[in-house]
N, CA, C and O atoms as a DFTB+ gen file, in Angstrom:
460 C
 N C O
     1  1      81.883     144.002      82.097
     2  2      82.150     143.003      83.098
     3  2      82.923     141.853      82.427
     4  3      82.630     141.464      81.296
     5  1      83.896     141.336      83.142
     6  2      84.684     140.226      82.614
     7  2      84.373     138.970      83.418
     8  3      84.403     138.975      84.649
     9  1      84.073     137.899      82.696
    10  2      83.744     136.623      83.312
    11  2      84.616     135.536      82.702
    12  3      84.654     135.382      81.481
    13  1      85.314     134.786      83.538
    14  2      86.166     133.685      83.079
    15  2      87.144     134.130      81.981
    16  3      87.393     133.399      81.023
    17  1      87.690     135.342      82.141
    18  2      88.681     135.815      81.209
    19  2      88.118     136.350      79.896
    20  3      88.888     136.660      78.987
    21  1      86.818     136.464      79.773
    22  2      86.176     136.966      78.546
    23  2      85.218     138.090      78.910
    24  3      84.604     138.087      79.977
    25  1      85.106     139.048      78.003
    26  2      84.156     140.152      78.190
    27  2      82.745     139.621      78.091
    28  3      82.403     138.950      77.118
    29  1      81.905     139.914      79.096
    30  2      80.525     139.440      79.109
    31  2      79.611     140.502      78.548
    32  3      79.634     141.648      78.998
    33  1      78.804     140.133      77.566
    34  2      77.818     141.006      76.974
    35  2      76.502     140.239      76.945
    36  3      76.403     139.244      76.226
    37  1      75.461     140.671      77.717
    38  2      74.198     139.941      77.763
    39  2      73.522     139.788      76.402
    40  3      72.750     138.850      76.202
    41  1      73.802     140.697      75.461
    42  2      73.182     140.576      74.124
    43  2      73.706     139.396      73.333
    44  3      73.103     139.015      72.330
    45  1      74.816     138.805      73.758
    46  2      75.392     137.676      73.038
    47  2      74.891     136.331      73.595
    48  3      75.349     135.278      73.150
    49  1      73.980     136.353      74.537
    50  2      73.484     135.132      75.165
    51  2      71.981     135.077      75.078
    52  3      71.317     136.110      74.983
    53  1      71.431     133.850      75.111
    54  2      69.983     133.651      75.182
    55  2      69.685     132.679      76.305
    56  3      70.498     131.814      76.630
    57  1      68.514     132.832      76.891
    58  2      68.103     131.990      78.014
    59  2      67.185     130.896      77.501
    60  3      66.091     131.168      77.006
    61  1      67.647     129.642      77.623
    62  2      66.850     128.491      77.204
    63  2      66.128     127.948      78.430
    64  3      66.738     127.706      79.471
    65  1      64.814     127.760      78.288
    66  2      63.983     127.218      79.368
    67  2      63.441     125.876      78.926
    68  3      62.842     125.757      77.857
    69  1      63.656     124.872      79.752
    70  2      63.153     123.533      79.482
    71  2      62.316     123.121      80.680
    72  3      62.741     123.296      81.822
    73  1      61.141     122.581      80.435
    74  2      60.308     122.148      81.556
    75  2      59.702     120.790      81.268
    76  3      59.483     120.402      80.120
    77  1      59.443     120.088      82.348
    78  2      58.714     118.826      82.279
    79  2      57.651     118.883      83.377
    80  3      57.502     119.913      84.035
    81  1      56.942     117.836      83.575
    82  2      55.894     117.860      84.586
    83  2      56.431     118.037      85.995
    84  3      55.720     118.522      86.876
    85  1      57.684     117.647      86.215
    86  2      58.217     117.699      87.579
    87  2      59.484     118.536      87.737
    88  3      60.041     118.583      88.834
    89  1      59.965     119.206      86.669
    90  2      61.157     120.020      86.824
    91  2      61.205     121.128      85.787
    92  3      60.585     121.059      84.726
    93  1      61.970     122.157      86.143
    94  2      62.196     123.298      85.234
    95  2      63.699     123.574      85.243
    96  3      64.328     123.572      86.302
    97  1      64.276     123.813      84.053
    98  2      65.704     124.114      83.955
    99  2      65.887     125.385      83.143
   100  3      65.184     125.597      82.155
   101  1      66.835     126.242      83.556
   102  2      67.209     127.429      82.842
   103  2      68.697     127.359      82.521
   104  3      69.519     127.116      83.405
   105  1      69.040     127.573      81.252
   106  2      70.425     127.457      80.803
   107  2      70.728     128.634      79.886
   108  3      69.924     128.972      79.018
   109  1      71.887     129.256      80.077
   110  2      72.337     130.315      79.183
   111  2      73.091     129.693      78.020
   112  3      73.984     128.872      78.227
   113  1      72.739     130.076      76.801
   114  2      73.397     129.582      75.594
   115  2      74.006     130.760      74.853
   116  3      73.362     131.797      74.698
   117  1      75.239     130.610      74.396
   118  2      75.890     131.662      73.637
   119  2      75.325     131.672      72.224
   120  3      75.134     130.614      71.625
   121  1      75.053     132.875      71.680
   122  2      74.430     132.963      70.351
   123  2      75.266     132.340      69.247
   124  3      74.710     131.769      68.309
   125  1      76.581     132.433      69.333
   126  2      77.443     131.871      68.302
   127  2      78.057     130.538      68.698
   128  3      78.900     130.012      67.971
   129  1      77.661     129.986      69.819
   130  2      78.159     128.716      70.349
   131  2      79.684     128.697      70.525
   132  3      80.319     127.652      70.380
   133  1      80.251     129.840      70.832
   134  2      81.692     129.888      71.085
   135  2      82.050     129.520      72.514
   136  3      83.198     129.197      72.818
   137  1      81.059     129.574      73.379
   138  2      81.282     129.262      74.795
   139  2      80.323     128.147      75.219
   140  3      79.249     127.998      74.636
   141  1      80.701     127.379      76.211
   142  2      79.810     126.292      76.665
   143  2      78.549     126.863      77.329
   144  3      78.528     128.010      77.776
   145  1      77.523     126.048      77.378
   146  2      76.278     126.475      78.030
   147  2      76.523     126.627      79.527
   148  3      77.378     125.959      80.108
   149  1      75.737     127.539      80.142
   150  2      75.906     127.843      81.551
   151  2      74.581     127.539      82.251
   152  3      73.607     128.270      82.072
   153  1      74.536     126.454      83.057
   154  2      73.299     126.174      83.804
   155  2      73.075     127.246      84.864
   156  3      73.972     127.536      85.657
   157  1      71.882     127.835      84.881
   158  2      71.574     128.878      85.858
   159  2      70.679     128.377      86.981
   160  3      70.861     128.754      88.138
   161  1      69.714     127.533      86.646
   162  2      68.777     127.064      87.663
   163  2      68.172     125.745      87.269
   164  3      67.958     125.468      86.088
   165  1      67.899     124.932      88.268
   166  2      67.170     123.690      88.075
   167  2      66.313     123.483      89.307
   168  3      66.806     123.474      90.435
   169  1      65.040     123.320      89.074
   170  2      64.113     123.056      90.167
   171  2      63.508     121.678      89.933
   172  3      62.639     121.506      89.078
   173  1      63.975     120.708      90.696
   174  2      63.599     119.311      90.453
   175  2      62.178     118.994      90.906
   176  3      61.574     118.066      90.367
   177  1      61.632     119.703      91.847
   178  2      60.296     119.359      92.346
   179  2      59.278     120.457      92.033
   180  3      58.250     120.556      92.703
   181  1      59.556     121.273      91.029
   182  2      58.681     122.372      90.680
   183  2      57.825     122.007      89.481
   184  3      58.348     121.558      88.461
   185  1      56.506     122.194      89.591
   186  2      55.607     121.878      88.480
   187  2      55.733     122.950      87.403
   188  3      56.068     124.101      87.683
   189  1      55.456     122.543      86.160
   190  2      55.485     123.514      85.069
   191  2      54.249     124.405      85.138
   192  3      53.129     123.951      84.903
   193  1      54.462     125.656      85.458
   194  2      53.380     126.621      85.549
   195  2      53.955     128.008      85.335
   196  3      55.167     128.213      85.386
   197  1      53.063     128.952      85.095
   198  2      53.491     130.324      84.913
   199  2      54.171     130.849      86.178
   200  3      55.168     131.567      86.102
   201  1      53.631     130.490      87.331
   202  2      54.195     130.940      88.605
   203  2      55.621     130.419      88.801
   204  3      56.489     131.150      89.278
   205  1      55.861     129.169      88.437
   206  2      57.195     128.577      88.533
   207  2      58.177     129.317      87.634
   208  3      59.284     129.659      88.050
   209  1      57.755     129.560      86.396
   210  2      58.613     130.290      85.453
   211  2      58.933     131.687      85.971
   212  3      60.075     132.143      85.919
   213  1      57.889     132.359      86.474
   214  2      58.066     133.730      86.988
   215  2      59.046     133.745      88.151
   216  3      59.900     134.629      88.227
   217  1      58.935     132.787      89.053
   218  2      59.844     132.705      90.203
   219  2      61.280     132.479      89.742
   220  3      62.186     133.175      90.202
   221  1      61.506     131.529      88.852
   222  2      62.848     131.239      88.375
   223  2      63.450     132.404      87.586
   224  3      64.636     132.703      87.722
   225  1      62.623     133.060      86.758
   226  2      63.124     134.221      86.017
   227  2      63.525     135.342      86.964
   228  3      64.505     136.046      86.722
   229  1      62.765     135.506      88.039
   230  2      63.113     136.504      89.059
   231  2      64.416     136.167      89.773
   232  3      65.252     137.043      89.995
   233  1      64.586     134.899      90.133
   234  2      65.797     134.477      90.861
   235  2      67.049     134.588      89.982
   236  3      68.145     134.796      90.502
   237  1      66.902     134.453      88.668
   238  2      68.064     134.561      87.769
   239  2      68.265     135.983      87.270
   240  3      69.118     136.226      86.418
   241  1      67.482     136.931      87.797
   242  2      67.583     138.360      87.470
   243  2      67.389     138.635      85.975
   244  3      68.130     139.405      85.364
   245  1      66.377     137.985      85.412
   246  2      66.072     138.176      83.999
   247  2      65.776     139.638      83.683
   248  3      66.185     140.135      82.634
   249  1      65.069     140.338      84.580
   250  2      64.732     141.747      84.355
   251  2      65.978     142.626      84.231
   252  3      65.959     143.644      83.539
   253  1      67.033     142.236      84.887
   254  2      68.285     142.998      84.838
   255  2      69.053     142.750      83.532
   256  3      69.578     143.688      82.932
   257  1      69.117     141.485      83.095
   258  2      69.951     141.124      81.948
   259  2      69.210     141.165      80.613
   260  3      69.835     141.383      79.575
   261  1      67.883     140.959      80.616
   262  2      67.048     141.013      79.405
   263  2      67.546     140.084      78.281
   264  3      67.591     140.472      77.113
   265  1      67.919     138.849      78.662
   266  2      68.306     137.880      77.637
   267  2      67.118     137.578      76.750
   268  3      65.972     137.704      77.182
   269  1      67.379     137.179      75.507
   270  2      66.319     136.666      74.659
   271  2      65.969     135.276      75.156
   272  3      66.852     134.504      75.532
   273  1      64.686     134.957      75.158
   274  2      64.227     133.663      75.638
   275  2      64.060     132.698      74.486
   276  3      63.691     133.093      73.380
   277  1      64.329     131.441      74.745
   278  2      64.019     130.388      73.792
   279  2      63.566     129.145      74.568
   280  3      63.958     128.927      75.714
   281  1      62.757     128.369      73.930
   282  2      62.244     127.156      74.540
   283  2      61.277     126.492      73.574
   284  3      61.068     126.972      72.460
   285  1      60.693     125.392      74.006
   286  2      59.750     124.724      73.128
   287  2      58.392     125.440      73.183
   288  3      58.190     126.372      73.961
   289  1      57.486     124.979      72.345
   290  2      56.173     125.642      72.265
   291  2      55.444     125.631      73.588
   292  3      54.723     126.577      73.904
   293  1      55.617     124.580      74.368
   294  2      54.959     124.484      75.668
   295  2      55.423     125.609      76.596
   296  3      54.606     126.205      77.299
   297  1      56.713     125.900      76.604
   298  2      57.272     126.957      77.434
   299  2      56.762     128.320      76.956
   300  3      56.388     129.163      77.772
   301  1      56.746     128.537      75.634
   302  2      56.244     129.795      75.084
   303  2      54.786     129.998      75.480
   304  3      54.389     131.091      75.881
   305  1      53.989     128.931      75.362
   306  2      52.589     129.010      75.737
   307  2      52.426     129.347      77.224
   308  3      51.579     130.164      77.585
   309  1      53.222     128.730      78.070
   310  2      53.185     129.028      79.501
   311  2      53.498     130.487      79.770
   312  3      52.797     131.142      80.541
   313  1      54.543     131.000      79.144
   314  2      54.956     132.385      79.364
   315  2      53.923     133.388      78.828
   316  3      53.834     134.512      79.321
   317  1      53.150     132.977      77.825
   318  2      52.094     133.833      77.306
   319  2      50.784     133.675      78.067
   320  3      49.796     134.339      77.754
   321  1      50.774     132.802      79.061
   322  2      49.598     132.649      79.906
   323  2      48.592     131.631      79.444
   324  3      47.480     131.588      79.971
   325  1      48.945     130.796      78.463
   326  2      48.021     129.763      77.996
   327  2      48.014     128.578      78.962
   328  3      48.977     128.360      79.698
   329  1      46.938     127.829      78.952
   330  2      46.831     126.656      79.796
   331  2      47.578     125.490      79.175
   332  3      47.577     125.330      77.954
   333  1      48.213     124.680      80.001
   334  2      48.927     123.493      79.518
   335  2      47.886     122.465      79.060
   336  3      46.887     122.223      79.738
   337  1      48.144     121.875      77.905
   338  2      47.276     120.806      77.406
   339  2      45.996     121.312      76.774
   340  3      45.154     120.508      76.374
   341  1      45.827     122.602      76.673
   342  2      44.622     123.169      76.097
   343  2      44.817     123.279      74.595
   344  3      45.641     124.074      74.143
   345  1      44.084     122.504      73.811
   346  2      44.365     122.404      72.379
   347  2      43.331     123.075      71.477
   348  3      43.482     123.025      70.256
   349  1      42.298     123.694      72.020
   350  2      41.304     124.320      71.147
   351  2      41.895     125.510      70.391
   352  3      41.475     125.808      69.273
   353  1      42.843     126.170      70.987
   354  2      43.485     127.304      70.317
   355  2      44.882     126.870      69.905
   356  3      45.883     127.326      70.459
   357  1      44.929     125.983      68.923
   358  2      46.195     125.424      68.489
   359  2      46.654     126.121      67.222
   360  3      45.884     126.231      66.268
   361  1      47.879     126.589      67.194
   362  2      48.401     127.282      66.035
   363  2      49.544     126.454      65.448
   364  3      50.368     125.919      66.189
   365  1      49.593     126.349      64.150
   366  2      50.701     125.618      63.527
   367  2      51.383     126.518      62.518
   368  3      50.786     127.454      61.985
   369  1      52.618     126.223      62.273
   370  2      53.414     127.054      61.390
   371  2      54.297     126.128      60.573
   372  3      55.365     125.733      61.040
   373  1      53.879     125.770      59.361
   374  2      54.525     124.725      58.593
   375  2      55.898     125.117      58.068
   376  3      56.875     124.415      58.328
   377  1      55.995     126.228      57.331
   378  2      57.250     126.530      56.680
   379  2      57.873     127.841      57.149
   380  3      58.766     128.363      56.482
   381  1      57.431     128.379      58.266
   382  2      58.005     129.615      58.775
   383  2      59.371     129.343      59.369
   384  3      59.561     128.361      60.085
   385  1      60.308     130.202      59.075
   386  2      61.648     130.044      59.626
   387  2      61.840     130.916      60.855
   388  3      62.695     130.612      61.686
   389  1      61.080     131.979      60.994
   390  2      61.241     132.871      62.147
   391  2      60.231     132.510      63.225
   392  3      59.044     132.343      62.943
   393  1      60.698     132.392      64.443
   394  2      59.815     132.089      65.566
   395  2      58.852     133.227      65.846
   396  3      57.822     133.016      66.486
   397  1      59.167     134.445      65.374
   398  2      58.292     135.580      65.645
   399  2      56.943     135.393      64.988
   400  3      55.944     135.872      65.525
   401  1      56.866     134.728      63.865
   402  2      55.582     134.486      63.201
   403  2      54.695     133.614      64.090
   404  3      53.503     133.883      64.240
   405  1      55.272     132.585      64.668
   406  2      54.525     131.676      65.541
   407  2      54.061     132.409      66.792
   408  3      52.914     132.263      67.215
   409  1      54.956     133.198      67.381
   410  2      54.571     133.941      68.588
   411  2      53.487     134.928      68.263
   412  3      52.560     135.099      69.055
   413  1      53.568     135.600      67.104
   414  2      52.522     136.535      66.680
   415  2      51.188     135.798      66.545
   416  3      50.148     136.323      66.940
   417  1      51.214     134.596      65.993
   418  2      49.986     133.819      65.854
   419  2      49.400     133.489      67.223
   420  3      48.184     133.541      67.407
   421  1      50.260     133.150      68.184
   422  2      49.786     132.827      69.516
   423  2      49.201     134.050      70.205
   424  3      48.171     133.955      70.873
   425  1      49.850     135.197      70.047
   426  2      49.382     136.417      70.701
   427  2      48.044     136.851      70.087
   428  3      47.162     137.311      70.812
   429  1      47.879     136.715      68.779
   430  2      46.670     137.142      68.114
   431  2      45.504     136.195      68.357
   432  3      44.365     136.538      68.038
   433  1      45.751     135.032      68.906
   434  2      44.701     134.061      69.204
   435  2      43.911     134.576      70.408
   436  3      44.487     134.779      71.476
   437  1      42.609     134.789      70.254
   438  2      41.770     135.314      71.337
   439  2      41.474     134.197      72.326
   440  3      40.600     133.361      72.095
   441  1      42.210     134.194      73.426
   442  2      42.060     133.158      74.426
   443  2      40.734     133.216      75.140
   444  3      40.262     132.191      75.633
   445  1      40.112     134.384      75.214
   446  2      38.843     134.511      75.926
   447  2      37.721     133.721      75.260
   448  3      36.774     133.308      75.930
   449  1      37.817     133.510      73.961
   450  2      36.804     132.715      73.251
   451  2      36.877     131.253      73.648
   452  3      35.884     130.536      73.529
   453  1      38.031     130.792      74.119
   454  2      38.254     129.348      74.328
   455  2      38.185     128.930      75.782
   456  3      38.321     127.742      76.072
   457  1      37.979     129.850      76.707
   458  2      37.945     129.469      78.134
   459  2      36.534     129.361      78.638
   460  3      36.320     129.051      79.810
C-alpha cells in the first residue's frame, strides 16, 4: 500500500498511547523518525480505563495492523489489566534498557494476592 507517496509497512511504525484523567490520544510514530507522527485518535472526554483503550484500539483497527505499542507505565498497567493508582504491586527497573524486562516483571506479579 502506498500512502502520501511512500510505501507503507506497518512493521516500521509503533502506536504511542498517551492518557490523562480526561483524555486518551493515539499517535503513530515511525521507528526511524523519518516521517512525521500521525495522530489517529483523540478522545477528549474519555476516562483512562481498560474499556476506553480497548474501544480506541478497535476503532483504529489495531488487530489488523498489529503495530508495536508504546506508552508510559500507566498505559502499560492499564493494558495489562492493573488498577490505576494501585501501588501495592509496584515494580521498578533501575538500569534495564529493554522495556521487555519491565513488562515481564509486571506480568509475573501475582495481582490476585493484592486485590
